[in-house]
TORKE-710976 format. One record per residue (C-alpha): x, y, z; residue number from 1; residue in three letters. Coordinates in nm, 4 decimals, padded with zeros to 6 digits. Example, Ala and Ser with C-alpha at 12.3 -4.5 7.8 and 13.67 -1.06 7.14 Angstrom:
- xx; yy; zz; seq; type
- 01.2300; -00.4500; 00.7800; 1; ALA;
- 01.3670; -00.1060; 00.7140; 2; SER;
END
This chain:
- xx; yy; zz; seq; type
- 05.8749; 17.6972; 08.1593; 1; MET;
- 05.7549; 17.4322; 07.9119; 2; ASP;
- 05.9145; 17.3777; 07.5719; 3; ASN;
- 05.8201; 17.1438; 07.2912; 4; THR;
- 06.1011; 16.9282; 07.1557; 5; ASN;
- 06.0398; 16.6432; 06.9093; 6; ASN;
- 05.6658; 16.6757; 06.9789; 7; GLU;
- 05.7203; 16.5928; 07.3448; 8; GLU;
- 05.6475; 16.8416; 07.6180; 9; SER;
- 05.9431; 16.8600; 07.8543; 10; GLN;
- 05.9758; 17.0616; 08.1727; 11; ARG;
- 06.2617; 17.3098; 08.1536; 12; ALA;
- 06.4157; 17.5136; 08.4344; 13; TYR;
- 06.6019; 17.8415; 08.4452; 14; TRP;
- 06.9507; 17.8761; 08.5921; 15; ALA;
- 06.8264; 18.0017; 08.9304; 16; LYS;
- 06.6069; 17.6931; 08.9771; 17; ASP;
- 06.8928; 17.4549; 08.8935; 18; ILE;
- 07.1439; 17.6496; 09.1045; 19; ALA;
- 06.9065; 17.6292; 09.4025; 20; ASP;
- 06.8519; 17.2584; 09.3415; 21; LEU;
- 07.2285; 17.1905; 09.3269; 22; LEU;
- 07.2996; 17.4338; 09.6122; 23; GLU;
- 07.5489; 17.6352; 09.4078; 24; ILE;
- 07.5586; 17.9921; 09.2828; 25; THR;
- 07.4183; 18.0856; 08.9450; 26; THR;
- 07.7642; 18.2113; 08.8442; 27; SER;
- 07.9136; 17.8666; 08.9194; 28; ASN;
- 07.6338; 17.7058; 08.7186; 29; LEU;
- 07.7034; 17.9440; 08.4296; 30; ARG;
- 08.0798; 17.8662; 08.4361; 31; ARG;
- 08.0160; 17.4909; 08.4534; 32; TRP;
- 07.7642; 17.5149; 08.1684; 33; SER;
- 08.0116; 17.7056; 07.9516; 34; ILE;
- 08.2838; 17.4495; 08.0280; 35; ASP;
- 08.0485; 17.1609; 07.9439; 36; LEU;
- 07.9390; 17.3329; 07.6231; 37; GLU;
- 08.3029; 17.3896; 07.5240; 38; ASN;
- 08.3567; 17.0158; 07.5694; 39; ALA;
- 08.0591; 16.9327; 07.3434; 40; GLY;
- 07.7612; 16.9113; 07.5796; 41; TYR;
- 07.4524; 17.0969; 07.4581; 42; ARG;
- 07.1981; 17.2830; 07.6676; 43; PHE;
- 06.8732; 17.4124; 07.5235; 44; TYR;
- 06.8711; 17.7846; 07.4426; 45; ARG;
- 06.5594; 17.9900; 07.3862; 46; ASP;
- 06.5007; 18.2519; 07.1182; 47; GLU;
- 06.6960; 18.5073; 07.3286; 48; HIS;
- 06.9922; 18.2643; 07.3592; 49; ASN;
- 06.9221; 18.2051; 07.7286; 50; ARG;
- 07.0098; 17.8615; 07.8601; 51; ARG;
- 06.7281; 17.6445; 07.9873; 52; ALA;
- 06.7914; 17.3200; 08.1700; 53; TYR;
- 06.5919; 17.0003; 08.1299; 54; PHE;
- 06.5668; 16.7071; 08.3679; 55; GLU;
- 06.8316; 16.5300; 08.1592; 56; LYS;
- 07.0794; 16.8087; 08.2424; 57; ASP;
- 07.0482; 16.7769; 08.6202; 58; ILE;
- 07.2412; 16.4508; 08.6634; 59; MET;
- 07.5469; 16.5618; 08.4615; 60; PRO;
- 07.5595; 16.8817; 08.6680; 61; LEU;
- 07.5249; 16.6831; 08.9927; 62; ARG;
- 07.8075; 16.4531; 08.8846; 63; LYS;
- 08.0251; 16.7528; 08.7981; 64; LEU;
- 07.9586; 16.9005; 09.1426; 65; LYS;
- 08.0412; 16.5651; 09.3069; 66; GLU;
- 08.3677; 16.5248; 09.1119; 67; PHE;
- 08.4783; 16.8791; 09.1950; 68; LEU;
- 08.3896; 16.8269; 09.5626; 69; ALA;
- 08.6175; 16.5200; 09.5583; 70; ASN;
- 08.9105; 16.7374; 09.4440; 71; ASN;
- 08.9092; 16.6132; 09.0863; 72; MET;
- 09.0548; 16.8729; 08.8504; 73; SER;
- 08.7949; 17.0720; 08.6589; 74; LYS;
- 08.9209; 16.9457; 08.3214; 75; ASN;
- 08.9112; 16.5815; 08.4341; 76; ASP;
- 08.5667; 16.6300; 08.5876; 77; ALA;
- 08.4334; 16.7836; 08.2626; 78; ILE;
- 08.5799; 16.4970; 08.0579; 79; LYS;
- 08.4321; 16.2394; 08.2956; 80; ALA;
- 08.0861; 16.3979; 08.2774; 81; VAL;
- 08.1002; 16.4199; 07.8982; 82; ILE;
- 08.1977; 16.0522; 07.8759; 83; SER;
- 07.9261; 15.9486; 08.1239; 84; MET;
- 07.6510; 16.1442; 07.9469; 85; PHE;
- 07.7246; 16.1247; 07.5725; 86; PRO;
- 07.5067; 16.3066; 07.3223; 87; GLN;
- 07.4325; 16.2494; 06.9580; 88; ASP;
- 07.4722; 16.5194; 06.6911; 89; ASN;
- 07.1273; 16.6599; 06.7642; 90; ASN;
- 07.2182; 16.7273; 07.1268; 91; GLY;
- 06.9802; 16.4669; 07.2674; 92; ALA;
- 07.0885; 16.2059; 07.5156; 93; LEU;
- 07.1582; 15.8685; 07.3658; 94; THR;
- 06.9480; 15.7099; 07.6416; 95; ILE;
- 06.5831; 15.7075; 07.5302; 96; PRO;
- 06.3700; 15.9364; 07.7455; 97; VAL;
- 05.9939; 15.9666; 07.7250; 98; ASN;
- 05.8156; 16.2459; 07.9121; 99; ASP;
- 06.1190; 16.2880; 08.1412; 100; ASP;
- 06.0726; 15.9287; 08.2623; 101; THR;
- 06.3268; 15.6642; 08.1879; 102; MET;
- 06.2268; 15.3026; 08.2367; 103; ARG;
- 06.4988; 15.0673; 08.3458; 104; ILE;
- 06.4899; 14.7339; 08.5220; 105; SER;
- 06.6178; 14.6976; 08.8755; 106; LYS;
- 06.8904; 14.4636; 08.7522; 107; CYS;
- 07.0048; 14.7136; 08.4869; 108; GLU;
- 07.0020; 14.9950; 08.7414; 109; LEU;
- 07.2092; 14.7890; 08.9860; 110; GLN;
- 07.4581; 14.7113; 08.7093; 111; LYS;
- 07.4855; 15.0791; 08.6127; 112; ILE;
- 07.5282; 15.1852; 08.9753; 113; VAL;
- 07.7873; 14.9131; 09.0360; 114; LYS;
- 07.9853; 15.0201; 08.7273; 115; GLU;
- 07.9683; 15.3866; 08.8315; 116; ALA;
- 08.0868; 15.2997; 09.1824; 117; ILE;
- 08.3727; 15.0911; 09.0422; 118; GLU;
- 08.4759; 15.3726; 08.8067; 119; GLU;
- 08.4666; 15.6256; 09.0882; 120; GLU;
- 08.6571; 15.3903; 09.3193; 121; ARG;
- 08.9216; 15.3412; 09.0497; 122; GLU;
- 08.9548; 15.7173; 08.9947; 123; MET;
- 08.9852; 15.7743; 09.3699; 124; MET;
- 09.2435; 15.4947; 09.3955; 125; PHE;
- 09.4491; 15.6480; 09.1138; 126; ARG;
- 09.4313; 15.9903; 09.2806; 127; ALA;
- 09.5323; 15.8377; 09.6161; 128; PHE;
- 09.8152; 15.6447; 09.4532; 129; GLU;
- 09.9451; 15.9582; 09.2805; 130; ALA;
- 09.9299; 16.1518; 09.6072; 131; LYS;
- 10.1127; 15.8735; 09.7914; 132; MET;
- 10.3800; 15.8639; 09.5200; 133; ASN;
- 10.4274; 16.2394; 09.5578; 134; ASP;
- 10.4583; 16.2067; 09.9347; 135; ILE;
- 10.7090; 15.9201; 09.9056; 136; VAL;
- 10.9114; 16.1159; 09.6479; 137; GLU;
- 10.9221; 16.4233; 09.8709; 138; LYS;
- 11.0196; 16.2103; 10.1711; 139; ARG;
- 11.2953; 16.0415; 09.9718; 140; ASP;
- 11.4296; 16.3783; 09.8546; 141; ARG;
- 11.4376; 16.5075; 10.2137; 142; VAL;
- 11.6093; 16.1910; 10.3411; 143; ILE;
- 11.8650; 16.1992; 10.0583; 144; THR;
- 11.9327; 16.5679; 10.1218; 145; HIS;
- 11.9781; 16.5090; 10.4956; 146; GLU;
- 12.2048; 16.2076; 10.4370; 147; LEU;
- 12.4203; 16.4083; 10.1944; 148; ASN;
- 12.4354; 16.6971; 10.4406; 149; ARG;
- 12.5312; 16.4590; 10.7229; 150; SER;
- 12.7984; 16.2905; 10.5077; 151; LEU;
- 12.9427; 16.6284; 10.4130; 152; GLU;
- 12.9583; 16.7278; 10.7810; 153; GLU;
- 13.1404; 16.4019; 10.8616; 154; LYS;
- 13.3844; 16.4586; 10.5741; 155; ARG;
- 13.4555; 16.8086; 10.7029; 156; LEU;
- 13.5063; 16.6749; 11.0591; 157; GLU;
- 13.7437; 16.4046; 10.9321; 158; ILE;
- 13.9332; 16.6571; 10.7216; 159; ALA;
- 13.9606; 16.8952; 11.0182; 160; ALA;
- 14.0789; 16.6125; 11.2445; 161; ALA;
- 14.3321; 16.5050; 10.9822; 162; ALA;
- 14.4647; 16.8624; 10.9598; 163; GLU;
- 14.5048; 16.8783; 11.3371; 164; GLU;
- 14.6883; 16.5450; 11.3447; 165; GLU;
- 14.9002; 16.6166; 11.0426; 166; SER;
- 15.1262; 16.8863; 11.2014; 167; PRO;
- 15.1800; 16.6711; 11.5152; 168; LYS;
- 15.2742; 16.3701; 11.3077; 169; SER;
- 15.5125; 16.5782; 11.1014; 170; TRP;
- 15.6602; 16.7325; 11.4156; 171; TRP;
- 15.6949; 16.3951; 11.5806; 172; GLN;
- 15.8675; 16.2503; 11.2747; 173; LYS;
- 16.1062; 16.5446; 11.2596; 174; LEU;
- 16.2124; 16.5294; 11.6228; 175; PHE;
- 16.1658; 16.1576; 11.6736; 176; GLY;
- 15.8846; 16.1701; 11.9243; 177; ARG;
END
């Protein structure tokens, strides 16, 4: 399907085409699109209010799929995608696009890729660190519980031994033995 937007002809795709491209179901694509729209992202809608997807929409959806596949929460993934692909008030990307082709130098592309990798590495590190903290906390709780249980057992053993010795000591004191 072709639509005219700002006097430029852009290729648009229906949900089935995008779902096939991303290797997801159309219902997942619909849910993701609704979530992105609720967070401020805009997809083109035709006169029957059906969503159509442009080339510019593919990368945000791919990133969302990647974040979710890496066990990022859906809310965090949506926020990350929205921050990575900001839009102005008209719903157009802030990156200039001409006929679905974006021109960027190799150096700029390398810088963008490096920054994206660093951001993703940092997010993964934070997730790993949080998971490790949870594991250490759980381990510490188990160790503390076991130590307390062991101490209580020892206290009970000492108290029982003291009770057993106490009558003998009393008896020995009474009869001089």
